[in-house]
N, C-alpha and C positions, 0 to 999 in steps of 0.2 A: 716157590720162593719168596718168603716176606720180606718186604725191607722197608727199614723207616727212615725216612728222609725230615731229619733235623733242620731246622731252618733257623740261625740265631743272626742274622745281620745286621740289629739294630743299633744307633749308638746311644741309645737309651737319654736323648732329648728330655725327656719327661722325667724321669729320674731326678736329675737335677745332683747329680755325686759330684764331691769336690774331686778335681782331677780328671773326671771326664771318663770315668771305667766303665764300659758300656753293660747295662743290666745284666746279661746273661753271663759276665764272670766276676759279677758279687759274691762274696765267700758269704755264707752261712753257714753255722755249726762245722767249720772246717772245710768245707769243699766249697767251689761256684756254683752256682746255679745251674746252669749246663750240666755241668757235672751228677746232680740229683736228677735231674731228666733222663740224661742217659743210661743212667744206671739202671732206669727202669726199665728199658728198652732191652739192655743187656742180659737183666735176670731174667724175661720173659724167653722159655725156651721155644715159642714158637717163632721169635725173630730172627733171622738169619744173617742178616746185613744191616749197616747204619750207615747212611754218610751223612752228612754235615753240611751245610750252607753258611759260612760265617763271615764277616768281613776281611777282605783279602790282606788287610795287614796283621790280622790277629790269626792267621792259617798256622804259624809257625807254635805260636801260643798253644795253641789248640792241640795240638798236635801232641806240646807236651806233657797237658792236661789228660790227655785221654791215655797216653803210655803211663803217667805217674799212676791215675786211679784204675789201670788194668782193664780197658773199655776194651775187648781184643774184639767185639763185631765191627766195630770202625774201619769200612773199607778206605772210604776216602774223603777228605774234606777240600771241599771247593770254595771260590770266591762266591760271596753273595752278589747283589745287581744293585743298582738304582732304588729298586723297588721290593716289595715282599714278593710280587709276583714272578721278577726278574731270578729272586733269590731262588725261589722255586724250581723255576724252570732249570736252573746251572744244578741242585742238586738233581732232578728228573735225569738231566742229561750222563750225571756220575753215576746215577742208580741204572741207568738202561742199559750201560757198559757193563752192570752185574749181571742181567737178565739172563734168564736159563730157559724160560718159556713164556706161552701168549697168557700162561693164567698166575705168571708173578703179581704179588700185591705189592703196593706202595700204602704206606703209613706219614702223611706228609705231618709233621706236628712242632710246635713251637719252642723253641728251645726254653723258654723262660716259663713253661708250664709245667714243672716240675712235679706236680702233686697225681699226675696220671697213676693207676694200678693198673695188675696185671689183667683182670677183670673187663678192663674197657678195652685195652687193646686187643683181647679175644675177641672181646664182642663186636670188634670192628674187623678182624679179619675174616669172620664167620659171617656178618653181614658183605662181606666182599663176595664170598666164595658162593652165598646165596642168590644175590640182590645186584651184584657188581657196583655196588658202592654203600659209603659206611659215612656220613653225617652227625657227627657225636652233638649232639643240643641236651639243652635244660631247658625247665619249663619258666615260662614267665613269671616271677613273683610281685611284679608291679604292672600298674595300668598301660596300656600303650595307647597314645597319640600319635596323629598325624597334625605337624604344623607349617601353616604355610607363611605367607605373607607377615610382617610385624606382628610376629609371636604369636597369632591366631589359630584355634585347634580346630582344625577342618575333620576332623574327624577321630573318635574312640572306637577301637576294635574290640572286641574279646580276646582278653589274655590266654584264655584256656586254649585257644588254638593257636595259638604261636609262641614259638619256642627260641631262643637263643641258641646260634649257631658259634660252636667251638672246637675244640679239636682233640683228636685227630679228626682228619677230613682223607677218608681212603679209599683207593680205588682199584681197578685193574690196572698195573703200571702202562701198557699200551694204550688203554684208553686216555688216561690223563695225561698222558703224552702227547700223543695226537691231538688234542685239544690246546693243550699250551701251542703247540706248532701252528696249529689255524690260526688260534688269537693273535701271536705273531704275524703269520702273513696279511691279517684282516687288519692290522695295527690296535688291535685290543690288549695295551701293555700297562695299564695300570689297575687290574680289575684288583680287589679289595681281600680275594679269597679263592681256594679251588672251586670249592662250592658255586661262589657266582661265576664263577668261567665256566664250570660244567653247565649249569643251567641256561648260562648264554648262548650256548648250544644244542640245548633243545635236549641232553641227557638227563635218561631217568635216575631220582637219588633217593637215597632211603636212609630212615635218621634211625638213630642209635642212643639210647637212653645214657645220657653222661652223669658226670659226680657236677655235686652242687659246689663243692670245695675245690674242682681241679682250674683254679684262676688263671688268669694271666699276667705276667708280674711286669706294671709298665710302671707305674706310679710309688713313689713313695707307699704310700697308705698299700698297696700291692705288696710291698718288700716287708714290710710290719706284717701284714695279715696272713704272708706264707711262712713266718719265723714262730707268728702265735701258733697256725696249723702242725707245722712241724712238730713244735712242743709238745702240743697237744695228744698227735699220734703218739710219739716217744714214749711220753709218761702214759698213756692208754696201753703199751706194750709191755712198758715197765712193770704196773701193777697187777697184768693179765683182765685187762676191760674190754680186750677184742680178740 
């Protein structure tokens, strides 16, 4: 069984939207960003179920959206947590209730990364089957520096060996769930993402090449970039360019 855990617990503080609408619920081309994301997993033939972890006060609203846009693979919507790690963990707990075997795979993805495509979803699943993990990455296009005190440059690294970690980040459900439980017991409760958490516990990780356009919508600049990319993709389909 392949389960997508979509976490959408952010309040959109960096988006600075009038009225305080969380970024995942902002409308683009007639539907909220999170629906654009969910549709990609809904339409993928290898995804069996979807779990959403979102703001507690938005659970009913999220259910209404799921029904309105017929995202039938959503099996549960749970409250997020105080941080990203807790939100993911709550989603994993719900996914674990759906578990059918020790070979079940979970794809952990941002609700505000709506430009994911079928190939990336399938590549993640195949990587977990083969290696036990899939960390989506893209190549670094800029020089990477390490800066210490007083903004001094401590080191400049070779960008050819650096990668930017993105989402989805995918694992055997039993493995990532076990690591989350260990982290809670050890007091490690604010890791930035699942990749960092797994590496903390010395788990082997395998990378999967991702899409440069699979951006995370966090700021107004990201929002307008998403709109432009979406329009470009739609135009290319209309005019038979892909």
